N, C-alpha and C positions, 0 to 999 in steps of 0.2 A: 686922570679921569676920577671923578668924585663919585663913588657909589655909597655915600654915607646916608643913613636914614636920618631925616630931620623932621621935627615936628612944629613947623612954622607955617603961619597963615601965608597964603599965596593970593595975589591980586586978581587972578583970572576967574571968570564966572564958569560955573559948571556947564558943560555943553548939552546936557540933557534938561536939568530942572532950572538952570539959571542961578543956583546958589552962589552966594558970594564969599563962602568961607572954606573953600577947598584948601586942603593941607597937603603940603609936600610929603610924599612917602619916601622917595629916593630919587636920585639922579643916575641915569645909566646912558652911556654913549652921548652925552650932552643934552638928553631929553629928560624933563622932570616928569615923574609919575605922581599925579595928584589924586587925591581922594576927596569926594564930596561928602561931608558929614550929613547933608540933608537927604540925599538919595542913595548914597553908598557906591556911586560909580567911581571907578578909577580909570583915569585917562592919561594919555600923553600930552605933554605941552612943551614946545609948541607943536601943534598938529603937523606931522610930515607932509610934504607934498606928494602927489601921485607918483612923481618920478622917484622920490626918496623911498616910498613904500615898495614900488616895483623893485628897486635895487636890492632892498632888504630882503624880500622874498626870494628874488633870484639867487642871492647869496647863501640864504639860510634854509632853503627848502629843497627837497630832492626833486620835486617837479616844479618847473617854472610857472608863474602865473599865466602866461599866454597858453602853455600846454594845458593846464588844468582848465582854464575857461573854454578852450576848444573842445574839451571833452565833457562839457557841463551835462548834456543830455545822458550820456553814458554814466556820469557820476550820479545824477539823480536817480537813474534806473537802479543802479547798484545799491543806493541808499535804501530805496523802497524795497528791494529784495532782501536786504539785511534787517529791515524792520518787521518783516512778516514773521 
């Protein structure tokens, strides 16, 4: 696994502003983390599939994505309470 920080240009367009000069910040678990110098967005490339994201959250978070989504009304209500 290569987690080295590199300062090289990358050929992918920024997914927000379309900038063409995104730079590689580092690689983690086979994914490049790019930074767009035009808008500052940092993003993962290649974009993980929905199945890959679900697997990541299932393995790395205490509450599964399905359980969190099922409680979304309760979660929103709790956030509103906390912001008062």
